[in-house]
N, C-alpha and C positions, 0 to 999 in steps of 0.2 A: 331489877337489874342484877340481882345476885345470880351467880353461875349455878345452874341446876345440874347441867350435864355437859361434858366436853368430849367430843369424838377425836380420836388421835389424828392430828393434822399432818403427819409425816409425809404421806403420799402427795397431798396438795402442796406442801412446802417444797418438796422435791420438784414437782411440776412447775412451780413458780420460779425456782432457781434455774431450771432448764430453759424456760422461756426468757428469763432475763439474760442468760448467756447467749441465746439465739439472737436477741435484740442487739446485744453488744457486738456480736459477730456481724450482723447486718449493718450496724453503724460503721464498723471498720471497713466492710466491703464498699459501702457507699462512699466513704472518704477516699478509699483507694481508687475507685472508679473516677471520682471527681478529679483527683490528681492526674490519673492517666489521661483523662479527657483534655485537661489543660496542657499537659505535655504534648499530646498529639496535635493540638491546635498550634502550639508554639513551633513544633517540628515542621508542620506544614508551612507555616509562615517563613521559617528559615530556608526550607527547601525551595519555596517559591522565589524568595529573594535571590538565592544562589542560581537557580535556573534562569531567571530573567537576566541576571548579570551575565551568565554564559551566553545567552541568546544575543544580548547587546554586543558582547565581545565578538561573537561569531559574525554578526551583521557588519561590524567594523572590519573584520577580516575579509569578508566578501567584498565590501566596498574598496578596500585596499587592493585586493586581487584584481578587481575590475579596473581600477585606476592603472595598475601595472600593465594590464592587458591593453588598455587604450594607448598607453605610452609605447608599448612594444609594437602595436599596430602602426602607430605614426612612424616609429623608427623603421619598421619593415617597409612601409610605403615610400619613405624618403630614400632608403638604400636601394629599393627596387628601381626607382627612377635614376639614381646615380649609377647603378650597375649597367642599366640599359644604355646610359650615355658613356660608359667606359670610365667613369671618374673614380670608381672604387673597385677593389678586387672582389672576386666571387666568394672568397672565404668570409669577407665581412657580411655579405648577403646571406651566406649560410648561417653565420652567427645570429643575425637578425631573425632569420626564419626559425631557428631553434629557440630563441628567446620568446618569440611569439607563441610557439607551440607549448612551451613550458608555462607561459602566462595563461593560455587557454585552459590547460590541464589544472592549473592552480585554482582558477575561477570555478571550474566544475567541481573540484574536490571541496572547496570551501562552501559552495552552495549545497552539496550533498550533506555535509556536516550540519549546516543550518537547518536543512530539511528534517534531519533526524531529531535535532533539538526541538523543532516545532511540530513534530508528528502528532496529529490530533489536536493541536492547539487551535483556539478560536479567539478572534478579536471581538470583545463585547462592547467596544466603544471606550471603556475605561482602561483598557490594556489587554494584554494577552492572558488568556485563561488556559492553563495547562491541565489536561485530563488527570494526570497522576496526582497533582496537587488537589484538584477538585474532589477526587475519590478519597484522598486522605482526610480532607475536611468533612466529607459526608460520613466517613467511618467515625471520626471524632464526634460529630454531632449525634450519631446513632448511639453513642455511649450514654447520652442523656436519657434515652429510652431505658437503658439498663439501670441507670440511677433511679429513674422514676419507678421502675418495677421493684427495686429494692426498698424504696420508701413505702410503697403500697404493702409489701410483705411485712415491713416493720409495723405499719398501722394495724394489720390483721393480727400480728402477734401481740401488740399492745392491747388490743380489744380482748384477746384470749387471756392475757395476763390479768386484766381487770376482772374478767369473769371468774378466774381462779381465786382472786383475792376476795371476791364476794362469797364464793363457795367456802373459803377458809373461815370467813367471819360467821358463816351460818353453821359451822361445826361446833360452835359454843351456844348452848341453849341457856337463855337467861330468863329469869322470872319476869313475866309481863307486868306484874303489879305487886305492891307490898301485901304481905299477909302474915298470919301467925299460924303456927302449927298448934292445933288444939289437942290432937290426939294422934299418937303413933300406933298404928296397928302392927303388931308383930305376929309372926307365925311361929309355930313351935320350932325351936332350934335356932332362932335368930336372936341376936343380942341387940338390944336397943340402947343407944347411949344418949 
């Protein structure tokens, strides 16, 4: 077990330190990706909640506009009968006609806004699925692949690090068994101590 010979381990030690730094860097990147993935999922959830709330509000606006249109239509029909009977002035009929046209335009406008909010949306039975939110969740899920790739890189570097540690241990040559020096042969010009 005595050391017989030792080769300078500086190069190997530097390689080990370099690999340890790379592994630490991969750990930091993995943690960062994990946080980014979590933030992306949370943002998708918030965006979905906000979008669905806007859709619900817009559906209510469409329903309100349709109710106003129905009321304006009733008023127009009533006044139309009264103007034909001469019971009201034409100006009141004109006002009812204008109110009906405004109500129809408002319904059309509110439906267009709702259509824009729902563009590409699908109803999957559990609720409305919005494509932008679905894409954001897919992107966040794909970050898991990046994290897995970083983990595999780390495993490869750890294997390389272990190999370098074995090489470093082999730079020290130890006596395989006990023994005694019986005679030291010296050459001319060498000092034997």
